[in-house]
C-alpha positions, -999 to 999 in steps of 0.1 A, spaced: 33 26 -310 27 -1 -278 42 20 -249 20 11 -217 -8 34 -200 6 61 -177 6 63 -140 -10 74 -117 -39 69 -128 -61 104 -135 -94 102 -118 -115 125 -143 -114 117 -173 -135 139 -201 -141 116 -234 -147 138 -266 -168 110 -282 -174 121 -321 -193 94 -339 -211 97 -372 -243 104 -353 -237 123 -320 -212 145 -308 -206 138 -269 -184 146 -241 -189 125 -215 -165 121 -179 -160 88 -166 -150 83 -130 -118 55 -135 -124 43 -98 -155 29 -107 -159 29 -142 -191 49 -144 -197 76 -167 -208 104 -139 -216 136 -166 -230 130 -200 -238 161 -227 -246 151 -267 -256 173 -297 -261 157 -331 -231 160 -354 -244 177 -382 -230 180 -415 -223 214 -435 -232 217 -476 -218 252 -480 -185 251 -490 -167 232 -521 -182 195 -503 -199 182 -474 -180 184 -445 -178 185 -411 -194 218 -388 -160 210 -367 -165 254 -357 -196 236 -342 -180 208 -326 -153 229 -309 -180 256 -296 -198 226 -278 -169 212 -265 -158 241 -251 -189 248 -233 -192 213 -219 -155 208 -211 -167 237 -189 -198 229 -177 -183 193 -166 -150 207 -147 -171 231 -130 -194 201 -126 -176 174 -111 -139 180 -123 -119 168 -149 -90 157 -147 -74 145 -179 -92 140 -215 -90 113 -240 -104 118 -274 -123 94 -299 -139 96 -336 -156 77 -361 -131 66 -389 -121 74 -421 -123 109 -415 -90 135 -414 -75 167 -414 -50 187 -436 -35 217 -415 -13 244 -424 1 274 -396 -30 285 -399 -53 258 -392 -76 240 -423 -64 245 -456 -99 226 -461 -126 210 -448 -130 177 -427 -147 159 -455 -174 143 -449 -170 102 -460 -206 98 -473 -200 124 -502 -194 108 -538 -170 130 -554 -138 105 -550 -157 80 -566 -151 101 -599 -118 94 -596 -122 57 -594 -104 52 -627 -72 69 -617 -73 60 -581 -74 29 -591 -39 20 -601 -21 36 -576 -38 21 -545 -19 -7 -523 -31 -47 -530 -55 -60 -504 -27 -84 -492 -11 -52 -482 -30 -27 -464 -61 -52 -462 -84 -23 -471 -116 -29 -494 -121 -12 -522 -149 13 -502 -176 38 -521 -173 77 -515 -146 90 -495 -149 54 -470 -115 49 -482 -98 77 -465 -68 75 -492 -88 86 -518 -102 116 -498 -66 126 -502 -62 115 -534 -96 130 -549 -85 168 -529 -45 166 -545 -61 168 -575 -93 186 -574 -79 216 -549 -42 215 -556 -33 250 -542 -55 240 -513 -35 207 -508 -3 226 -514 -5 248 -484 -9 218 -461 17 210 -436 5 181 -416 -24 156 -422 -41 142 -392 -60 115 -387 -94 132 -368 -90 121 -331 -58 140 -336 -70 160 -348 -95 175 -320 -63 169 -296 -40 191 -322 -71 216 -318 -61 211 -278 -23 205 -273 -10 222 -308 8 188 -311 1 173 -346 0 134 -346 -16 101 -368 -21 76 -346 -28 37 -362 -59 24 -354 -78 55 -375 -46 46 -403 -57 9 -400 -95 20 -408 -102 9 -441 -78 41 -450 -55 26 -478 -29 42 -463 -17 14 -437 3 -17 -438 -12 -34 -408 17 -63 -411 46 -41 -416 31 -17 -390 40 13 -412 24 32 -437 18 18 -471 28 16 -505 3 45 -516 22 69 -493 50 64 -509 37 63 -545 21 97 -537 49 115 -519 23 121 -489 49 113 -467 59 148 -463 27 154 -449 21 130 -427 20 138 -388 41 111 -374 26 78 -358 21 81 -322 9 57 -295 -31 62 -285 -16 56 -252 9 83 -257 -4 119 -237 5 142 -263 6 176 -241 -17 193 -224 -40 219 -226 -33 252 -241 -30 276 -217 -57 298 -231 -79 273 -239 -75 262 -199 -82 290 -186 -114 294 -210 -128 261 -193 -114 266 -165 -95 240 -159 -56 231 -144 -29 239 -152 -18 206 -166 -44 187 -177 -29 157 -198 -44 148 -236 -38 111 -247 -32 107 -283 -70 92 -288 -80 67 -312 -107 54 -332 -140 44 -317 -146 12 -324 -108 0 -314 -121 22 -281 -152 -4 -275 -126 -30 -281 -98 -20 -259 -113 -34 -225 -121 -67 -241 -81 -69 -253 -61 -55 -225 -44 -83 -207 -61 -112 -227 -56 -134 -254 -84 -153 -257 -102 -156 -290 -135 -138 -279 -159 -116 -306 -164 -83 -294 -191 -62 -313 -195 -26 -317 -223 -9 -326 -233 26 -334 -239 39 -369 -216 9 -378 -220 -28 -367 -180 -36 -364 -177 -74 -359 -138 -83 -342 -129 -112 -345 -96 -110 -315 -76 -140 -326 -87 -150 -357 -70 -149 -393 -65 -125 -418 -67 -150 -447 -107 -153 -444 -108 -115 -448 -125 -109 -481 -122 -76 -498 -160 -79 -520 -182 -79 -485 -173 -53 -467 -145 -75 -444 -108 -59 -434 -81 -55 -411 -81 -30 -382 -58 -18 -360 -59 -19 -325 -48 0 -299 -13 -18 -291 -9 -14 -333 -20 -52 -343 -44 -61 -371 -74 -76 -359 -101 -96 -385 -132 -78 -388 -163 -73 -408 -187 -47 -410 -225 -29 -422 -241 -5 -414 -266 -16 -385 -274 12 -371 -279 31 -404 -301 10 -416 -322 -2 -383 -330 35 -383 -341 34 -424 -359 2 -413 -378 16 -386 -386 52 -392 -365 60 -368 -394 55 -343 -382 17 -328 -414 10 -307 -398 -25 -280 -425 -57 -296 -436 -77 -267 -428 -116 -268 -468 -122 -292 -455 -95 -314 -418 -111 -323 -440 -151 -322 -462 -128 -349 -432 -114 -370 -411 -151 -374 -447 -167 -374 -454 -148 -406 -419 -151 -422 -418 -110 -420 -388 -107 -431 -358 -72 -439 -333 -85 -468 -299 -63 -473 -293 -38 -480 -306 -5 -472 -271 11 -475 -257 -3 -507 -226 -8 -511 -213 -15 -478 -222 -48 -459 -214 -84 -467 -239 -80 -498 -229 -48 -509 -247 -50 -539 -280 -61 -529 -310 -38 -529 -328 -39 -496 -362 -51 -497 -393 -64 -476 -418 -86 -474 -444 -76 -466 -450 -42 -479 -435 -25 -447 -463 -2 -446 -491 -31 -437 -470 -35 -401 -471 -16 -366 -444 -1 -358 -432 -29 -333 -439 -56 -364 -414 -34 -379 -388 -33 -347 -385 -71 -343 -379 -73 -383 -353 -49 -379 -338 -67 -344 -341 -100 -358 -327 -83 -398 -295 -67 -377 -286 -99 -361 -288 -120 -386 -266 -101 -407 -240 -95 -377 -241 -136 -380 -229 -133 -412 -205 -117 -406 -193 -136 -379 -193 -160 -403 -172 -151 -432 -146 -143 -401 -152 -172 -386 -149 -156 -352 -145 -179 -323 -151 -175 -287 -178 -159 -261 -193 -130 -281 -196 -91 -263 -219 -60 -274 -206 -21 -271 -232 4 -279 -268 8 -286 -270 -27 -296 -266 -37 -262 -297 -28 -248 -319 -44 -274 -323 -79 -254 -337 -95 -290 -307 -88 -309 -285 -103 -279 -312 -138 -278 -313 -139 -315 -270 -141 -317 -274 -168 -291 -293 -192 -304 -282 -180 -339 -243 -187 -334 -250 -211 -298 -225 -192 -281 -226 -173 -247 -233 -130 -254 -228 -107 -229 -243 -70 -234 -224 -42 -218 -236 -23 -193 -215 9 -198 -244 33 -218 -212 43 -241 -184 17 -244 -167 39 -270 -164 62 -238 -153 39 -212 -125 26 -239 -111 55 -245 -108 63 -211 -88 30 -203 -61 48 -227 -53 68 -190 -61 32 -171 -32 17 -156 -41 -17 -141 -40 -32 -183 -69 -60 -173 -92 -68 -193 -132 -62 -184 -152 -92 -199 -181 -80 -171 -216 -73 -186 -253 -88 -185 -264 -122 -203 -297 -110 -225 -328 -128 -216 -352 -109 -225 -373 -123 -255 -357 -155 -259 -391 -170 -241 -405 -155 -282 -376 -175 -300 -371 -214 -302 -374 -235 -334 -397 -213 -353 -365 -186 -354 -345 -211 -366 -368 -218 -395 -375 -179 -400 -329 -179 -400 -331 -205 -428 -348 -187 -450 -336 -152 -445 -301 -163 -454 -316 -183 -491 -335 -148 -498 -307 -132 -492 -288 -144 -517 -312 -151 -539 -333 -121 -539 
């Protein structure tokens, strides 16, 4: 599971990047690390059928069209894949035997009393019990019970990046970064399937475990013809999206550092941290990196909460607005995504009434909330070293400035638009060198200072008491 990237390096990597919010096709030029072609579409959930599920037909139609247009516009030499976690697919000879469950569906919670006794201990899986389908093992348990006839027709279970690799190549696989994403299915310390898989007799379903770096095959000839690709375009096995963001920072380096993968979720990776600090009750877990190694992690739904707090219409605050928010103690208190994050049982609240605030004031408070929640995660992890921000929050200068002041550590924000896509393209990179290039956030820092220290102290007190 730790095979080296293949050489020579293909020049133009088409990255299929399926996030919880958006689906993207990004072509990365490996010579310059630039994203030279991008197309995006919202990732919608279908509400028909037996339960809410991914619209894989819509995604596939988008990807085929986008691949064809990208091939014509800039050329494609290889395909890599990255997707959100907590998702997998049961497939048979005819394709999917059940729809790909939306992990936010609460159906699996109905079997909590039955599932609890069979899931592995936290010390084995480093996977906390999470609501809905966020534990992939709970999804499978629920599907096996409620849809037993369809479940019995499955010949393979594949993790979500590998579902798309299978659609492209016909080769079924699973992979450690997705198996290690709070699934209950993986034992990170032992680097094997957990006792749950044996207990439920699911081993017969689990597709072979392959390295993220492995080339599973080439694009099927019929599909290559439709897209306009060459005869032997290789497809990497692929990996979980947050681990794609992590990869550029761990290739060729063993130094302690903190990487923040931001998007719908903000996930903090404490590279070089200790697993014994993990607290299952505060949404802390061990992720598994592209080399199969456990990485202490903590997370919260930062992007989802930011959208909620700003009403999806953020307005960048100027320094005067930030100063006013600090002076007036305009606080957003956890949590606005119940059941996840370091305060999973807290009910989110504003002080004062958010309807009395301007859009810029709400955006400033939402940004400071995200920074304070992030630092809560870092403190719990005992994270060390410089902080690197990937994803949408890398473009939020106030977030970076708040992190720097709260931690007293250097903060660098990625200059790339899509950290997950650039990381996934590195599955084909041959040099194996780490990339810590970025820019230190400075805009907005002048609006902080001692007032922010007092604001942060008040937030911490009220976060645990409100």
